[in-house]
N, C-alpha and C positions, 0 to 999 in steps of 0.2 A: 502480448504481456501480461494481462490479468484474464485470462482465460476462464479462470472460475470464480472471479468476483461479483458474476451478476446474480448468481443463483444464491449466494451467499448472502450478497445484500437482501433477498427477498426476507429468508430465515431470518435477518437483522431486523427488518422493518416491522415484520410481524411480531413477533416476539417483544420487540421493546414497545411496541404499540399496546400490546397485552399487559406489558408491566405495570405493577402499582408506584407509583412515585413516592420516594422519600426524600426528606430535606438531605442536603450535603453540600460541604465545600464546592466551590466551583473546580477545583482541582483533584478532588478524591475521585476515586473508582464509583463508576455510577452501579451502585451495589446495595445490596440490604445487608443489615451485619450477619454474620455467619452464623450467630447463635441465634440467627430466627428462622435460618435456610431448613426447608422439610421436602423431601423429594416428592413431586405433585405428579402421581401416574398420568393424570389427565392431560398434562403440560409435556410432559415427555413423549406422549403420544402425537399431541399436535405437533412438535418440533421435529419427530421423525418422519411423520405423514409430508410436513412442510419441505424438508429438506429433502426428501426420497423424490416429490413429484417437481420440484425447483432443479434438482439434478438430472433428472429425466429431461425437462425442456430442454437444458443449457446442454445436456450430451448432443441432442437434436439438433439442435443450432450450430455445437461446435462441428460435429459431424460433417454439416454442410457446409459451414466455412474454411476450417482447420485441414479437415482428415477426410475431404471429399474424393480425393484423387485415388487409384487403385494402390492398395496396400503392397508394401515390398516386405522382405523380412527384415527382422528384429536388427537393428544397426546402433553402433553407439556415435554420437556426434566426436569425432576425434579433430575433424579439419578446424571446425567455426566456432568450436566452444567458447573459445577464451578470445577470440578474434572479435566476432561478431558485434558490431557496433560498438568496439572498445570497451566491451563489457558493461555498457548503459544498462543491456537486458537485465543484468544480475540484481543491478541495484533493484530495476521493477521488480524482479521474483521476490527478492528480500522484503520490500514495501508490501508486495502483495501479499506475501505471506504471514506478516504481521496483521494487516487488515484481516484477512480471513481468519486467523488466529484469535482477534478480538472478536469478531462478529460471532464466530463457534462459540467461545467463551460467554457473551450474551446469553445465548440461546440456551446453553449449558444451565448457567445461573439461575435463568428464568425458570429453568424446570426444579430448581432446589438445591443445585448442586454448590456447594461452598463455592467462594472464589478461586482459592487455590486450587481446588481440583478443576475446576471449571476451564481455568485458564492452562490448565496442562491437558487435560483433555484436548481442549483447543488447537494446542498446539500442535497434538498429534493429531487430530482431524485434518488440520492445515497440511501437515507433512504429507498425511496419506493422500490426500486429494491431488497435491502438486506432485507426487510418483504415480499415481494412475494419468495426469495428463504425459508426462515424461514417457511412459510405457508405450501411450497411445502414439506421441510423436515418433519412436522408435519403429513402428512398423510404416510411419508414413513417407512417402519416396523425398519429400523435399525437406524433411525434419531428421532427429534422430535424438538417442536418447541424451540426455546432456547431463552429466554429474555437477557440472557447474551451476547450470540452474537450478536442478533440485537442492544441492548444497545450499545455495544462498535463500531458496524459500523455507528450506528446516530452518535455517539460523533465525531468520525474521519470523518464522512462527511461534518461536519461544521468547521474542523480544515483549509480547506483552507480560507472558510470567517473568520475567527479568524485572520489568518495570513493576510488579507486585512485590517482590523480593527486596528492590532494592529503589524505597522510594523517591532519592532524590533522582532519578531517571525518568519520574512521572511529569517531570516538567517540560518533559521534552515530546514532540509530534513529528510524524513523518508527513508530509504534505507533496501532493505533485501539483504541475502545473502544464499546460500546451497552449499555445500558440504557434498559427501556420507562418514562420517568418522566412520560412526558404520552401522552394516547390523541389529541389535537387529528386529527393527520394520518390514523389510522385511521377515526375519527369522520367524517373529509369525503372520504377515499376508502375505502371499507369492502373494496376487494378491494388494498389498498396490500401493499407487501412493504417490510421491514424496509431493506433495502438502498437505499431511497428515503426512510428516516424519517430525517430530519436532523436534528430537534428533537432526538433521542436519541442521536444519533452525538456522540463527540467525538474530535478528530485532536490527536495529541499530537508532540511531538520531544522525545527522551530523551537527555539527555549523560550519558554514562559518565565521572564526574567523575574519578576515578583516573588516565583515559588523558591527563589535561590538566596533571596535578600534576607538579612536577620530582619525578624518579625518587630514592629514598632521603631525601627531604626528610619533616618531621617531619609535616605537614600530608597527605602521600602515605599515611603509614605508620598514621597514628591514620584516616585517612576508609577505610570498609569499600569493599573492592575492587567487590563487586558491585552497591553502592548506586548510582542514577543521581537524577536532578533532570529532571523534565518541565515541560515548558510545555506547554497544552492550551487548544482552541479549540473552541466549538461557537456555536448558536445559539438564544436562550432560546424560552420558550414563548407569546412573543408574534408570533413568527413566523406569517403567516397567509396567508390567499388569492393576495393579491397576488404573493406569492412563490411559489406553487405551482401557477401557471398561469392563476390569474383576475384577470383584469383589472379591479381594484378598487381606483380610483385614491385611494379615499378613505384607504384602508391602504396608501399609499406611504409609504415611509419608519420604517415601524414594522416592528417583528421587530429586536432589537438580538442583537449578538455576545456571549458570554461568553468568559472568560479564566479559564484556572484553572492553578495551581502544584503540583505533585504529586511524590510517591517512587516510584522504580520500581525493579525488579530486572532486573542485565545478565546473563542464564542464560548466557553464555558465561562468565562469571566464577564460576558454582557447577557448570556441569557441564562435566566435563573433556573438551576437543575433541582425543582420542586416537582416535575412531572417527567413520565417515560417520554412522553412526545417532544419535551423539551429537550432531553438528553439525546437523543434520536437525531434531531436539528443539530445542535451544537458539536455533538461529537462527528457527525458525517462532516459538516462544515469545514472543521479543523483538519480535514485530510487534503484540502484544495485552498494552494497556495491564492490569494487575492493578487490582483493587478495593483501593486504600491510601488513606489519610489524607491529604486535598485541601481546598487552600484556594481560594476564588474570590476574584478580585481585580478583577473588573470585569465588569458595570457597577454591580453591587451588590457587596459582600464579605462573605463567612461561610466556616464551615469546616464538613468533613464529616470522619468517622472512616473512613467508604468511601465513595467513590465513583467510578464506574465511567461 
């Protein structure tokens, strides 16, 4: 799912811990004013070296985990690209691209690049990274180059730039949750990894409601500033081998999507945004959906006091 996030996370933590804090509204971008930005060669070098070392370490890890089998000739995935996991993997690539671009953008900005340009470069870097991964997959005997994966990741990579240009979208947060509700995937694939266990993953879009309410209105005063509303999407336990790589036509059409509505926390409204470390914590936590009361609204209806 997120083959590339671990090394970018190292860059993110390093650069954010080094950034000087500045006072900002909780929903505002974690930035210095562009008028104060000056390219800092030492920081550019630090980001470059850190990124290179992290990428090399991650490549070695992925080479052993994902691409260790004997390589084949270049191939495009025509069979499973838009069937695998009922396209839940495309949501994973979209969110992965968005998070990657955001973290790259923070690194560029810490180096002195203006935020608009930093997010543009972050989107390009994130897209290039995913393209590199797809090319590697193209030579792996059990994978293939996926235009769908690359397209979803590329669109997600420019989501942070869209949020910069369209302020109303800044209230939206992309979130993930995982809990092993079913063992089917591991029973079919004993060496499976949780990043491919789409039955037990849920993807969320969280809206910080107060950011959309008229400032000073009665509703805005009554609604808790930190409380968000989430919409979630997952796949049901009847996802089957047809969608996990086996050409069992008898199962075609089976495997339903599940839809959820829940509440969540916007950590930017709880953790004061006055230091780089606090911003690291709040923005990282905001990508994880908390196990809170949830309603399932399709295809079956029900409620959970705790759902993850």
